C-alpha positions in Angstrom: 0.1 0.2 0.0 1.7 3.1 -1.2 2.4 5.9 1.9 0.0 8.6 0.2 -2.9 6.0 1.1 -1.5 5.2 4.8 -1.9 9.5 5.0 -5.4 9.1 4.0 -6.6 6.6 6.8 -9.2 8.3 9.3 -7.2 7.1 12.0 -3.4 7.7 13.5 -1.0 5.1 14.2 2.1 4.2 16.1 3.4 1.4 14.6 5.1 1.2 11.4 3.7 1.6 7.5 4.7 -2.2 7.0 2.6 -2.9 10.0 -0.5 -1.1 8.5 0.4 -2.2 4.9 0.3 -5.8 5.9 -3.4 -5.9 7.1 -6.0 -7.7 5.2 -8.0 -5.2 2.8 -11.3 -6.4 4.5 -9.6 -5.3 7.9 -8.6 -1.9 6.5 -11.9 -1.3 5.0 -14.1 -2.3 8.1 -11.6 -0.6 10.7 -11.9 2.4 8.2 -15.6 2.5 8.9 -15.4 2.2 12.5 -13.1 5.2 13.1 -15.0 7.3 11.0 -18.4 6.5 12.9 -16.3 6.9 16.1 -14.9 10.0 15.2 -18.1 11.3 13.8 -19.6 10.7 17.1 -17.1 11.6 19.7 -14.6 13.9 17.6 -12.0 11.8 18.2 -9.7 10.0 15.7 -8.2 6.6 17.2 -4.9 5.5 17.4 -3.7 2.0 16.4 -0.7 0.8 18.3 -0.1 -2.4 16.4 -1.5 -4.2 13.4 0.2 -7.0 11.2 3.5 -8.6 13.5 6.1 -11.0 12.6 6.0 -14.0 14.8 9.6 -12.7 16.0 7.7 -9.5 17.4 5.2 -11.3 19.0 7.8 -13.3 20.8 9.3 -10.2 21.8 5.9 -9.0 23.2 5.2 -12.4 24.9 8.9 -12.5 26.5 7.9 -9.3 28.7 4.8 -10.6 29.7 3.8 -12.3 33.0 2.4 -15.6 33.2 -0.8 -14.3 34.2 -0.7 -11.9 31.1 -0.1 -14.8 29.0 -2.9 -16.7 30.4 -5.3 -13.8 30.0 -4.5 -12.9 26.5 -3.7 -16.3 25.0 -5.8 -19.1 27.1 -9.5 -17.4 26.5 -9.9 -20.7 24.4 -8.0 -23.7 26.0 -4.7 -23.8 27.2 -2.2 -24.0 24.2 1.2 -25.9 24.2 3.2 -22.7 23.7 1.6 -21.3 27.1 2.5 -24.1 29.1 6.1 -24.4 27.5 6.5 -20.6 28.2 5.2 -21.1 31.8 7.5 -24.0 32.2 10.4 -22.6 31.1 9.8 -19.4 33.4 9.3 -21.6 36.1 12.4 -23.5 35.5 14.8 -20.7 34.8 13.2 -18.4 37.5 12.9 -15.3 35.1 10.9 -14.0 31.9 12.2 -15.7 28.8 14.5 -13.7 26.3 12.9 -13.1 22.9 15.2 -16.0 21.3 13.8 -18.3 23.9 10.0 -17.2 23.1 10.7 -17.2 19.5 11.8 -20.8 19.8 9.1 -22.1 22.0 6.3 -20.4 19.1 8.1 -21.8 16.3 8.2 -25.4 17.4 5.0 -25.3 18.8 2.5 -28.2 18.6 -0.8 -25.9 18.1 -1.0 -23.7 15.1 -2.7 -20.2 15.8 -1.4 -17.7 18.2 -2.6 -14.3 16.9 -4.2 -12.7 14.4 -2.0 -10.0 13.9 0.4 -12.5 12.3 -1.3 -12.7 9.5 -2.6 -9.3 9.0 -6.1 -9.7 10.7 -5.9 -7.5 14.1 -5.4 -4.2 15.3 -4.5 -3.0 18.8 -6.3 0.7 19.5 -5.1 2.8 22.5 -7.1 3.3 25.3 -5.2 6.0 27.3 -7.6 9.0 26.6 -10.0 7.3 24.8 -13.5 9.1 25.2 -16.0 6.1 24.9 -14.2 2.5 25.0 -18.1 1.0 25.1 -18.9 2.9 22.1 -15.5 1.5 20.2 -16.4 -2.1 21.4 -20.0 -1.8 20.1 -18.7 -0.5 16.6 -16.0 -3.2 16.3 -18.6 -5.9 17.0 -21.0 -4.3 14.4 -17.9 -4.6 11.5 -17.1 -7.8 12.2 -14.5 -7.5 14.8 -13.8 -9.7 18.1 -12.9 -7.4 20.8 -10.9 -7.9 23.9 -10.2 -5.1 26.2 -6.5 -5.7 27.3 -6.4 -2.8 29.9 -7.5 -5.4 32.8 -4.1 -7.4 32.0 -2.0 -4.1 32.2 -1.9 -3.3 28.4 -3.3 -0.3 27.4 -5.4 -0.9 24.1 -8.2 -2.8 22.8 -7.4 -6.0 20.4 -9.6 -6.1 17.6 -9.5 -9.6 15.5 -11.4 -9.5 12.1 -13.9 -12.5 12.1 -14.2 -13.0 8.5 -10.1 -13.3 7.8 -9.4 -17.1 7.4 -7.1 -17.8 10.2 -3.4 -18.9 9.1 -0.5 -21.1 11.1 2.7 -18.8 11.1 5.8 -20.6 12.1 8.4 -18.1 11.0 
């Protein structure tokens, strides 16, 4: 996606141009609608803090998390083997994992799915200064997004995964 198109979005972003341009077209279209409606009702532009990620970037974020954060974010639909492995290693080592340690666990996991960010189907939206989180969550749900407000886990964002983008297993 050319940089000129990125600059015309009805939202701000604090992640890289590559992260935004790596989003699936349907995610961009639906999120732009959400951002326009939210701005028209609140006068506030949304800020995207994260979009498409690499597996290594995902590993770097996960390496900095506590077990409680990992479980809260990645165990909503069961307890994946990669979280079990990370937790076991953290307990064995008595510390958080390094990025390389977390990355190796993710690359070699038995189960496939980790995050919709890995294939451009999710965005994180900043909650700091957000005027109306309930409105935003409702608009996202109306536009094909599953929503998780991560502030209760100590992460100041609302995670929105698009429901209509097919999940992919990313191992590199």
